[in-house]
C-alpha positions in Angstrom: 0.0 0.0 0.0 1.5 3.3 -1.1 1.7 6.1 1.4 0.3 9.3 0.0 2.6 12.3 -0.2 1.0 15.6 0.8 2.1 19.2 0.8 1.4 19.2 4.5 3.8 16.2 5.0 6.5 18.0 3.0 6.2 21.1 5.2 6.2 18.8 8.2 9.7 17.5 7.5 11.5 20.5 8.9 9.1 21.0 11.8 9.0 17.4 12.8 12.7 17.1 12.1 13.3 19.5 15.0 10.9 17.6 17.2 12.4 14.2 16.2 15.8 15.5 17.0 14.7 16.2 20.5 12.9 12.9 20.7 16.0 11.1 19.5 18.2 12.8 22.0 20.1 15.1 19.6 20.0 18.8 18.9 17.6 20.1 16.2 19.1 20.1 12.7 19.0 22.9 10.2 16.8 22.5 7.2 19.6 20.7 5.3 19.5 18.0 7.9 23.2 18.0 8.3 25.2 18.3 11.6 26.6 21.7 12.4 29.8 22.3 10.6 32.0 23.7 13.5 31.6 20.5 15.5 31.0 17.9 12.8 34.5 16.6 12.7 34.9 16.1 16.4 31.4 14.8 16.9 31.6 12.1 14.2 35.0 10.9 15.2 33.5 7.9 17.0 30.2 7.7 15.0 29.4 5.5 12.1 26.8 7.3 9.8 26.3 4.1 7.8 25.3 2.1 10.9 22.8 4.7 11.8 21.5 5.0 8.3 20.9 1.2 8.3 18.9 1.5 11.5 16.8 4.4 10.1 16.2 2.5 6.8 15.0 -0.6 8.6 12.8 1.4 10.9 11.1 3.2 8.1 10.7 0.0 6.2 9.1 -1.6 9.2 6.9 1.4 9.8 5.6 1.3 6.2 4.3 -2.1 6.9 2.0 -0.7 9.6 -0.4 0.2 6.7 -0.7 -3.5 5.8 -1.1 -4.5 9.5 -3.8 -1.9 9.9 -5.5 -3.0 6.7 -5.4 -6.6 7.8 -7.0 -5.8 11.2 -9.4 -3.0 10.4 -13.1 -4.1 10.6 -12.2 -7.3 12.3 -12.1 -8.5 15.9 -8.3 -8.4 15.9 -7.2 -5.5 18.2 -4.4 -3.1 17.5 -2.8 -4.1 20.8 -1.6 -7.7 20.9 0.3 -8.2 24.2 0.9 -11.9 23.6 2.5 -11.2 20.1 4.5 -8.3 21.5 5.9 -10.4 24.3 6.8 -13.2 21.9 8.7 -10.7 19.7 10.5 -9.1 22.7 11.5 -12.5 24.2 12.8 -13.6 20.9 14.8 -10.4 20.5 16.3 -10.8 23.9 17.4 -14.3 23.2 18.8 -13.6 19.8 20.6 -10.4 20.8 22.4 -12.2 23.6 23.8 -14.6 21.1 24.9 -11.8 18.9 26.7 -10.0 21.7 24.1 -7.2 21.9 22.8 -5.9 25.2 19.4 -7.6 25.4 17.9 -4.6 27.3 19.0 -2.2 24.5 17.7 -4.5 21.8 14.3 -4.9 23.6 14.0 -1.1 24.0 14.6 -0.5 20.3 12.1 -3.1 19.3 9.5 -1.9 21.9 9.8 1.4 20.2 9.2 -0.2 16.8 6.0 -1.8 18.1 4.7 1.4 19.7 5.4 3.3 16.5 3.5 0.8 14.5 0.6 1.2 16.8 0.7 5.0 16.5 0.3 4.6 12.7 -2.4 1.9 13.0 -4.4 4.0 15.4 -4.1 7.0 13.1 -5.1 5.1 10.1 -8.2 3.7 11.9 -9.3 7.2 12.8 -8.7 8.4 9.2 -10.6 5.5 7.7 -13.5 6.0 10.2 -13.7 9.6 9.2 -13.2 9.0 5.5 -14.7 5.7 4.4 -13.6 6.3 0.8 -10.0 6.0 1.9 -10.5 2.6 3.5 -8.3 -0.2 2.1 -9.9 -2.3 -0.6 -7.8 -5.4 0.1 -7.1 -7.3 3.4 -3.5 -8.6 3.6 -3.0 -11.9 5.4 -1.1 -11.2 8.6 0.3 -14.7 9.0 1.4 -15.4 5.4 2.1 -12.0 4.0 2.9 -9.4 6.7 4.6 -11.2 9.5 7.2 -12.9 7.4 8.3 -9.5 6.2 8.4 -8.2 9.7 10.4 -11.3 10.8 13.0 -10.6 8.0 13.3 -7.0 9.2 13.9 -8.2 12.7 16.9 -10.3 11.7 18.4 -7.4 9.7 17.6 -4.9 12.5 19.4 -7.1 15.0 22.5 -7.1 12.8 22.3 -3.3 12.5 22.0 -2.9 16.2 25.2 -4.9 16.7 27.0 -2.6 14.2 25.6 0.6 15.8 26.5 -0.2 19.4 29.9 1.7 19.4 28.1 4.7 18.0 25.4 5.0 20.6 27.3 7.2 23.0 28.7 9.6 20.3 27.4 13.2 20.6 26.7 12.9 16.8 24.4 9.9 17.2 21.2 11.9 17.6 21.8 14.4 14.8 23.0 11.8 12.4 20.1 9.5 13.1 17.7 12.3 12.7 19.2 13.3 9.4 19.0 9.7 8.1 15.4 9.4 9.3 14.3 12.6 7.6 16.0 11.4 4.4 14.3 8.0 4.5 10.9 9.6 5.4 11.1 11.9 2.4 12.2 9.1 0.1 9.1 7.0 1.2 6.7 10.0 1.0 5.7 9.7 4.6 2.8 11.9 5.6 2.5 13.6 9.0 1.1 10.5 10.7 4.0 8.3 9.5 6.5 11.0 10.5 5.0 11.0 14.0 5.4 7.2 14.0 9.0 7.4 12.8 9.9 9.8 15.6 8.4 7.3 18.1 10.4 4.4 16.5 13.9 5.7 17.2 14.4 7.3 20.7 16.2 4.2 22.2 18.9 3.9 19.5 21.2 6.7 20.8 22.2 6.8 24.5 21.1 10.1 26.0 
């Protein structure tokens, strides 16, 4: 399901960029979404922009699937909140992260944020579809065979990305670089204001405050 690009969403990129920067633990970025030049060299000395870009890319990819999850659930008895499924995901993440040498608490925090971000988008889409029936999805994806296998593949890739980003988490540049990557990915995917809000919710645990 394609996410509509709106002029409002385009204008939101800078505004939400500043909000996201605060949410992600970094300073607000200028409109160019680049770290401030006077301190860039020293700040990025121990930061890996590629590792942060990988996290952002996977988070936006996962968040885009929220549309399919919402379409699969909307109008059924399946609730947005699924504590049993969430616990299964987080337990699996803890076990696998330990085997990869990642702090399980860190990995669980990041994935908990992904889950909450997904619910932000689902709830927003429900409200949109309730108010505008003509925008309701015309197809119902199958959660078990279509959507969850995609989410599972992202989980594997995101765990690998978390292992790579671990040395970068404490860098002063982590927040600004992650915000810049997130804004770039959001723009590339044509995220509207709702999905930008979800993306800001998806990433606050990546960088250490």
